[in-house]
N, C-alpha and C positions, 0 to 999 in steps of 0.2 A: 459584601464580591455575589455577584449573581447566583441563585441556586443550581441553575443550569451546569454553571461551570465547578462549582463543588460539586455536585454529581457525578462529573465527566471526571476529577480528580480523586475519587472515590475511584473510579474504574481503574482507573491509572495504576492504584496500589495495588488493585487486585491481579491486574493483567496488565501490566506496564507495555509491554511490546508490540501486542496487536493492538491495543486501546491508541496509544499515539501514532501508531503507523497511518492505521484507518485515519486518523483524523486532517493526516499529512497529506492521505492520500482524495480525501472531499476538499482540496485546494483547487481551485480552479486552475490555478495555473502549471501545480503540479500534473493534473488532469491533459491539458493541453499540451504538456510535451511526452506523454507518455502517447497521447491520439497521434501525434507527430513523425515520432518513432518508431512506432509499432502496428499502425496501421494499412494496411495495401495500400497503394495508391488509387487502385478502382473503387475504395469507399473512402481515402480520405477527400476525391474528385465530387463526391457525389452530399457530403452532410456538410450541416450547417452547425459550424464550432458554437458558433455564439449561442445556440439553442441548449448549448449544455443542461444539464440538471443530472444532481445525484439522488439516486435512490434509497432507501433505510431497507436495508438487508437484514435488518435485527428478528424481521417476523415471516421471515421465510421459515417455510416446512420442511428444511433438508434437518434430520436428524441428527444424522453424524458430523452438523457445521462446527458442534465445540472443538472436535478432532484437527482443523485445520486452522489456518492463519488470516488474518485480515481478508477482507474481501468488500470490493462497493461496485456498484453499477451505475456507467455510466448512458444514462437517456439521451440521445440525440434526431433530430431531424433529419430527412435527407432534404434536398433543394427541391424534392416533387411534395414534402409534407407527408414525405408516411415516417415512424417512425423505426430507430435501430436501440440497439442498446450493446454497451461494452462491457463485459466481464470481468475483472481483476483481480488476482487471486495471489496471496503472497504464500510462498512454501516453505519453510524454515528450519524443517522438521532437520535431528542429527542423523538419520538415517533417507535409503531411500524409499520412497514411499510407490510401490508398484499402481497403489489404489488408485493416487490421482487423477487418470486420466478420465476413471470412470468417477470420480467424484465431481470432476466438472460437467458430465452428461446429466449426473445427479441435479447438481445445482442451478443447469439451465432450465432441464423441466422441471424443479421447485418455479422457478419464475414464470415460464408458461404454462403452469397450471392457476396463475393468478388469472388469465387471460382468457378470454369466451372465445373459443376456436369457430370462428364461422367460415370464412373463407381464406382466411392467413393466419398468423402467429410474427411476433415481434424477430426478425433473427437476430438473432445472440453473436457477437464475435470475442471471444477469451484471449487475454493475455494474462500469461503467469509469469509475476516475479521468482525468481529464484534467490533466495536467501540462504540456501541451506549449506554448508562448508562440504559436501558429500556429491561425489560426481554426479553430471545430471544426467541422468538416461532420459525423461522427457521425451517421445519424439512431439516432430512438429503437425504431424500427420494422424488423426486417430484411426486411417484407414492404414497404418503402418506396423501397428498390434495382428494384425490379421496375418497369416500365415496361409496363402492361398497367392494365385498367381496375380502378377499385375491386370492381366484384361480382367479379374475378374472383380479387383476391389472396388469397379464404379459401382455395382449392386447393392452393397454393404452400405451400412453406416458412416459416414464422412465428417468431419470439419478439420480445420485450420487451427492450430495453436499458437502464438506468438507468444514469444521467449525474452524474459531478460532477465538474463544470467548474469548476477552481481560478480560470479567470477572471474568472466571475460572481461569484468572493467577495470581500463589501467586508466589512470589519473588525467591523463592524454582528452580519453575519449569522455570520462568525465564530463570534463569543463567544457568540450565542444559540443556535446550532443546533451548531456543530461545535466546542466549547470543549473536548472533551474529546479532540479529534485534531490540537489546533493544533500539535504537535509535527508529524506529520507533514504536517500544511499545510506548514508553514514546511520542513521538509526538501526536498517537491518543488519549493517557491520558491526554495531557492537552485539548485536545476536551472535553472532559469529564467535567475535571476540570483543568482551567487556572488559578491553585495558584501559588502565586511565587515561591513557594514552587517545585513544577511538572517542572517548569518553569527551575530554576535550575538544577533539576535533569538531565533536559534535555542538559545544556550545560556541566553538569560531561562527561554523556555518549558521548558528541561528544568529549571532550579533549582529551577522552582517545583512541583514534585514529587521533589526532592530528599528521601531518606529515608521516602518512604511507597512503593518497591518495592525489591528485590533489589540490592547494589552491583553485582554484577553487571553491569546495566541501564543503570550510571553509565559502567562502565568502556568499555561496549561505545559509548557516546555519545561520551568521549571520543576513542576510537581515530578514528570517522567526522569528527568534527569537527577533530582534525589532520589528520586525511589530506585535507581539500577544503583547510583554511586553509594548508598550508605551501606551496600552489601558487605563493603570494603571498608575499614578506617583509614588507609591512607589514602583511598582513592576520594571518598568526601572531601576528607583536607584540601586534596590540592582542588578538587569541584570550585567548591567556597571559594579557596582564594581566588581562582582565575575569575569569580563570577563579580566577588566584591569587587575587582579591578577591571571590570569591561563595562560595556553599553548598560548591562542590566541591572547595573550596581543597585538605582533608587528603587528598582521594582522587586530585589533582593531581600530589599530591606522592609518591606511593604509585606511579601511573602512570608518571612521570619514573625513577624510584629504576629501576622493569624495564625501563626505557630503550623502553616501549610506546610514546613519542612519537616516535620515528626514523623 
């Protein structure tokens, strides 16, 4: 097996939810769904989605990054050839984090610090995927945190925040609007509620895509599933039984032979 896959599996075992969600966010189809659903029409009308690239966030120098969940940066080009970045952050903590808006500013500033400022800097549009089971208090406009009259807000720092709140998604919305990122949504719901039912539903969503992606994708998925299922013996038994009877049965055999389920 490729060493890069083995390295990813080791990271999965140390930090399974973060690592797996980030791998899903790197998928181009996932990116396209997020952009279609959450970019304002004014931005969608000027970007070339086919020029999308994923930027590695591992080397960014924001010190408190480890306190937050998976993030990814999509780099785009406008129809005029100018650069544009979309910053996606997943928030999953079990408490309402009042510092999240400030963290967004810090992380975007870290991106800008990599650029040589001449006449302009790359505009960044933030998207927050809210996967916490706590009530959302994040505001969609940063200026709404100021306790000043509306007519004065234009003089102070402001930016819009697009929010995907998983607590507001019903099955109909998921199927109509977010069908191609169902696996990501199920992964984040497991973080909220790691029940056997949610884990088995995740397996079903992954199996519907089997044979459509490189096998390495499913090896990573299996590693994630086993990592979270092993925390409970009964869950592990149910998960293994469903995998044995599903599309990924043959891959499961290889996975077990290599000792990757341990």
